N, C-alpha and C positions, 0 to 999 in steps of 0.2 A: 504493500500500500504506500510505502514511501515514494516509490517511483511514480505512482498515480498522482500523489500530491504534488510532486515536482512538476509533472506534466501539466497539471491544472494551473500551477503558478505561472508557468511559461506561456501558456495559451491565453491567459486573461479571461474576461467575462465571456466573450463570444465563443472562445475555444472551450470553455467549461460547459456552455450550453450544448455544444456539439458532443463533448465528451460524456455528458450526462445522458444524451440520447443514445450514445454508443453503449453505455452500461445498461440502461433500462431496456434497450431494444434487443439485447441478447444476440442470438445467432443471426438475426436479420441484418446486423451491421458489422459482424465480425469478418475479418479477412478469411479467405478460404483457399481452396485449391482450384486453380483454373487449368484443367488438363493435369499436367504433372508439375505445375508451377504455383508457388504460393502467390496469392493476390492480396495485397494489403487492403485493409478496410477503408471505407470512405473517410472516416475520421483520421486515420493514420495518413491518408493522402492529403487531407486539408492541413494537418499539422506539418507535414513535410513541405507543402506549398508555402506556408507562412515563413518557414526558415529559408527556403530557396529564394523567396521574393526579397528577403533582406540582403541577399548577395547581389541582386541585379544592380542596384546603384553603385556597388563597389566595382563592377566590371563594365558598366555602361553609363552613359550620360543621359539622365532623364530630362526630357524637354518639358520644363515647367511653365508652359503657357496655359493659363487657366481656361481661356476660350477654346483652344485646340483640345485640351484634355477633356473638358466638359462635353465637347462635340462628340469625341470618340466614345466617351462614357454613355452618352445618350443613345447613340446608335447601338452600342453593345447591350445596353439594358433592354432595348426593344427586342433584340434577338433572343436574349435570355428568356423573355416572357413566352416565347414559342418553342424554346429548345426542350430537349428530353430529359434535362437534369436541372431541376430548380430547387433542390434541397440544400444548396450551398450558396455562399455569397461569391459574386464575381467582381473582379477588380480590373480596371483598364488603365494603362499608362502609355506614354509615347516616349520612344528612345530617339535621341538626337544622333542620327547617323545617315550617311549617304547610301548605305546599303539598302537594297530593295528586299525587305524581309519583314517577318512578323513571327512571333512564337507565343506559346502558352505553357504555363507551368502547372504542376499538379494542384488540384484544389481551386482552380478558377482564376489564375492570374494571367492576363492577356496583355501583350505588348506589340505595338505597331511602330515601325521605324518611320522617321520623317522622310527618308529617301523613298520608301514605299509610297507614302501619301503624296509626295511631289510627283511621282510617276503616274498618278491616277488623274482622271478627268472628271469624275463625278462620284456621288455618294454610293451608288449601287456597287461600285467596285470596292470601296472600303468596306461596305456592309458584307460583301461576299467573303472578303479575307477574314474579317472578324468572326463571321459565321463558321468559317473553316476552322479557325483556332478554338472557338467555343466547342465545336464538334469533337475536337480531340479530347477536351475535358469531359464532355458528355459520354463519350465512348470509353473513357478512363484509359486512354492510351499511355499517358505519362505514368499512371499507377502501375500499369502492366510493365513498362520499361523499368521502373525502379524495382519492382518485385523480381524481375529477372536478373537485374544487375547486382542486387545486394540481398543478403539474408535478412529475414524479417527483424531479427534482433538488432542488426546494424542500424537500420533506420530508426527504430524505437529508441535506441541508446543515443543516437544523434539528436533526436527531438528533445530528449531529456537533458541534453548538454554534456553527455559523457564522451562524445567525439565531436567537438565543436568545429573541426576543420572539414568534416565530411561534406557538408552542403556546399562549401566553397569549392571543393574539388569537383563535385558533381556539376556545378554551374560553370566552372572554368572549362570543362570538357563537354558541355551539353550539346554543342553543335558539331562535334567531331564525329567521325565515323565510329559507330559503336557507343556514342554518347546518349544522354537522356532523350534528346530530341531527334535521334536518328530512327525515325519510325520506319516500319516496313511498308512495302508497296500497298498492301491491303489496308493498313491503317490510314494512309493518305487518301486512298480511294473512298474509304468509309467517311472520312471527314469531308471530302468533296461532296459526297452524296447527301449527307445530313445537312451540310451548309446550304446546298442548293434548295433543299426542302424548306429550310427556315426562311431564307430570303424570299422565296416564292410565296410563302404563307403571309409575309409582311407586305407583299405587293411590289417589292423591288424588281427591277428589270433583271431577269435571270441571266441575261447576257453580261452582267457585271463581272462574274468570275471568268467567263470566256475572254473578255477584254483584258483582264489581269493576266491570264495565261498567254495571250497573244503578245502582251508587253514583255513578259518574261522570255518568250521565244526570241523576240527581237534582240533582247539584251544578251542572250546566250551566244549569239553570233557577233553582235556589235560591241558590247561592253560587259563581258561576263564578270569582271571584277566587282561590279555593283551587286551581284547576286550572292557574293560571299559563300557561306556554307550551304546555301539552298541547293546548289547543283549536286552536292554529294549526299544530301539527306532526303531528296524527293525523287519519285519515279520520273521517267521521261515526260517532259511537259507536253509534248504532242499527244501522248497517250491520254493524259489527263484532259486535255482540250477536247479530244474526240469523245470522251465519255460525257463531258459537260454538254457538248453540242447535242449528243443523243438524248440527254435529259431534257434539254430545251425543246427539242423536236417532239418529244413524247407528251409534253404537258400542254394543256389548253393555253392559248395566248391570253395574256392579261390585257384588259381594256386600256388602262392608263398606267403602264409600268413606271415605277418611280426611279428617276435617275438623280434629280435634285442637283443639277450641275451648277446653278447659280450660287446656291448656298455653299457648295463645296469650293467654288472658286474663292469665296470670301475667306474660308478657313485656310485654303492652300496658300493664300497671300501672306498668312501669318507664320508660315513655316520658315525655318532658317535656311 
């Protein structure tokens, strides 16, 4: 019980609420076996996400423009309302970098790069990327990665402060081959599929993600340095685009699909 008390102290009030739900819920929220692999519980995932999110400002520059951040948070919150996992809190932030990228951490921490946002022409494109990253959280892809990379007690001890350097090591190598965010092909396809469903449900133009992927394809040949680790951690972009185009063709056309280019141009002008 000393370990439990220490965990409650580190998580604070919100974490204790989640921890109480974990205790009272019994087996419904316990980590378990996924095939032959241990899968951490949702509460363990959230606790790990809290610690990993503390490492992000140490390794990246957060772009603290309140207007831009609020805009991203507002779009993200809309997507969360229609997503398949609404029992956790989601957090959105912007990273100052010319890299065209975005990523999400366990437990609902979503980050968009200014370079990505500057490469886009309207809100439907940003919504598509945020929906993709939210979908990784919904499908618990990060939890699966952590569970496969480390023994259950290693993460638990790190959350309790018994191995304070572990989360810094995980974040430092997150985008390398074999790192936390090196999802498999099927994980990326699943995030694409779920993300498309979410933006479609909100009335966004489903071509938003197709336009993002076309932009990435142009950078792959024209300026691949701007893509950073994306090329090594994602399946071939042309394959992803073909799947997105098939989704669009199969769905009924929206009467007035949202692109919101004018508002997006105002936000884009605030980017560094």
